[in-house]
N, C-alpha and C positions, 0 to 999 in steps of 0.2 A: 779286590776283596769280594768274596761271594756274599751276597746279601739276600734277604727275603725279597720276593718279587713284588714289584709295583704293578697294579692293574690299570694304571693310567696310560694305556696304549691300545693299539688295535687288538682284537680278540686273538688272532693267531700269534702275535708277539707275546701277549700275556700268557697264553697257554704254554709257549715255549719257555718262558721264564719260570713258570710253575714247574714244568717238567725238569728243567735244569736244577732248580733248587731241591726238588724231591729226589732226583737221581743222586745228588750229592749226599743227601741224608741216608739214602738207601744203599750207598756205597756201590752204585752201579759202575761197572767197568766203562772206560771211555767209549768203546764201540757201541755199547747198548745205549748210553746216554746220548751219543751223537745220532744214533738211529731214531730214537724217540723224537728229538727235535726236528730231524729231517722229515719224519712222517707228518708232524704237525704242519711244517711249512708246505708240504705238498697238499695236505688236506685243505689248508686255508686257501691255497692257490686254486684248487678245484672249486671250492665253494664260491670264491670271488668270480671265477670265470662263469659260473652258472647264474651269477647275479642274485643269489638268494632264492631263486625260484626253482632250483634243481632238486635232485634227490640226495645230495650229499652235503647238507648244511653242517657248519662247524658248531658243535655244542659249546656251552660256556667253558671258560678256560680250565677250571678244575676237572671237569669231565673229559675234555679233550686230552689234557695232560695224563690223566689216569689211564685212559685207553691206549695212548701211545706208549706209555711206560710198560703196560702189560704186554702189548704186542712186541715191543723191542726186547723185552726180557726173554721171550720165547725164541725170537729170530736169532738173537745173538748169544743164546745159551748162557743167560745170566739169571738163573732161577731166583725168584722172589715170591713171597706169599702175597696173594691178593689182599689179605688183611693188612699187610704192611703198606702196600701201595695206597689203599683206601685211606688209612689213617695218617700216613705221612703227608699225602696231598691235602687232607683236611687240616692238618697242622699248619702247613705252609700257607694255606688260603684263609686261615682264621683271621678275623679283623683284630681281635684283642684277646686277652685272657692268657691263662698259663700255657696253653699249647702253643700259641703264637710266640710268646716269650721264650719258651723252650726251643722252638724251631730256630728263632733268631740266634740264641746262644749256641745251639748245636752247629749252625752254619758257620758262625765265627770260629768255633772250635775246630771244625773240620778244615777250614781254610788255613788255620794255624798248625795243622798237622796233629790235632788232638786225637783222643780215643774215639771209639764208636759213639755216636750220639745216644743219649738216653732221654726218655720222655716220661711225662706223667701217664697214668692209665689212658688207654685209647679213648678218644672223644666219641667214637661211634661204636655202639654195641647193639645187640638185639635187632629189633625190627628196623631202626634207622640204618644200621650197617648193612642189613640184607637188602634194603632198597638201593643204597648207593652201590653196592657190589653188583646188583642186577643191572643197574644203569651202566656201570663200567663195562660189563660183558656185552650189552647191546651196542654201546658206543664202539667197542672193539670191532664188532661186525660191520658197523657203519664205516669205520676207518678202512677196513679191508676193502669194502666196496668202493670207497673213494679212490683208493690206491690201485684199484683193479687187480688186487693181489700181486702187484709188482713190488716186492719187498726189498730188493737189492738197493742199498743206499749209496753205492759207488758207481752207478751206471753212467756211461758217457752221454752227453746231450744228444737228443734225438735229431735225426736229419730231417730233410724236407718231407720225407715220406711219412713222418710221424704226426704231422699236423694237417689242418685244413679239413675239407669236407670228405665224407666217405665216398666210396664208389659203389654204385648200385648195379643191378643186373645188366649185362650186355654193355658195360662201360658207362652207364648213365650215372648222373650225379646222385649220390645218396644223401641222406639227411646230414646236416652239419653236425660236427662233433666239437666238443670243448677243446680248447688248446691243451697241449700236453703239459704235464707238470714241469716245473723248472728242473734243471739238472741237479742231482743230489750232490751234497758237498763231498769233496775228495778226502773223506775221513781216513781211508786206509793209508794214503801217503802221509797225512798229517800225523797220525798216531805212530807210524814208523819213525818219522822225523823226531817227534818228541822223545821216543824211547832211545834213539841213537844219540841224541844230544843231551839226554838226561835232563829234560826240561822239568821244572817244578810242577806239581799237579795243578796248582792254581793257574799258572800260565798256560798249561796245556788245555785246561777247561775253557779259558778265555779264547784260545785259538780255535777250539771246536765251535764255540759260540759264533766266532767271526765267520767260520766256514759255513755255518748254517745261515747266517745273514747274507753271505755271498750267494748261496743257493736261492734264497728267497728273492734276491734282487736279480737273479738270472745273469750273474757276471759271466761273461764268455771268455774264458781263459783256459789253457791246458790244466788239467787237474793237479799235476805235480807242482807247477808254478804257482797256482792259486793256493795250494796248501802251504807253500813256502811263504807266500805273501801274508796269509793269515797268521802264521807263526811269527813272522817278523813284526807285524803290527801288534800282536799280543805281547811279545817280548818288550817292544819299545814302550808300550803303555805301563808295563810293570818295572821299567828301568833295568831290564836284564840284557846284558850283552851276550849274544849267542857266540860260543867259542869257535875258533877255527878247528878244523879236523886235519891233523898231521900237517899243520902249516898252511892249509888251503882254506879259503873262505867256506863257511859251512854250506852255502847254496851250491857252490861248485862241487864240493866234496860229495854232496848228496845227488849229484847228477842233474840238478835243475839248471844251473847257470845263473850268474849274477844278473845279467841283462834280462833274462826271461822272468826272473823273480821280481825285478824292479818294474817291468812292464805290467805284470799281473797285479802288483800292489797298486799301481796307478789306477788301473781299472777298478780294483776293489774299493779304493778310497773315494773314487768318483761316484760309485754306486751306493756306497755305505759310509757317508761322512760321519765323523764322530759327533756325539751330541754336543760337545763343547765347541765344535768348529763353527 
C-alpha cells in the first residue's frame, strides 16, 4: 500500500519517500519517478562523503524532493507545472490539516486504481509560494552541481579509474576527490520487465523503490539480475506470483537466468533487510 511518508528516518531516505509519494499524486511515469529518487540517493551520498563540510549539502526532505522531481520531469520528458510540484510536496509534508488528510486519501485512492486525485485550494499562494518556488529552483541548481551534471540514471558502476585521488601535472598526485556516487538503479530493465509481465502499478512502484534502495546500498550485481531480484522481492511482499512466459520461468524468459536472479536477490536482501526482519 502506498502511504504518506514518515520523516522518522535519515534525511535522504525521508526525501526519497516524499518524492515517491508526490510522484504518485502527480501521476509521474515510472522512469521519471525512479530518476527523482535516484537523484536524491546520489545527492545524499555526495553530501555524506563530504561529511557535511563540502559544497553540496542535502537540503531538508521537502526541498530535496521538490528539486529532484523538477529535474526528473525535464530529463525524462514528463512535463509538470512547478506550481503543482510545490503544492503537492507541501501537501505530502503537512503535519495535519485538510491538505494532509486529502493527500492521504488521494494516495489510498491512487493505490486502489482510482481517479486522478483532487485537493482543496493550494496551501501556498502569493509571496509564500514565490519563496518556495525560488528555493526549489536554487535547489535544482545545487542538485545538478552535486551530480556534476551526470543525469543518466542507468549508468554502469564506475571502474577503478573513477575513484581515488586526482592526478596532478606531470603525473603527481592531485587533491583528493570525493568517492563516486553509487551505481544508479537498473530502472530500464525493471520497467521493461514490469511492462512485459503486466505487473500491477503498486507492485511496480515497490520494485522501483527497492531498486533505489539497492543503489543507495551500492549492491554490486549485474543490472538485469538486480532488476529481477527487486521485482521478485516486491512481488513476494505483495503476495503476487509472477507468471511463466510460454511455459518458461519468467526470469529465464527475460534472459536473466534463475540462478543469476537468485544470487542478486541474496546480495540485495543482505544489504537491504526488510524492516520486519
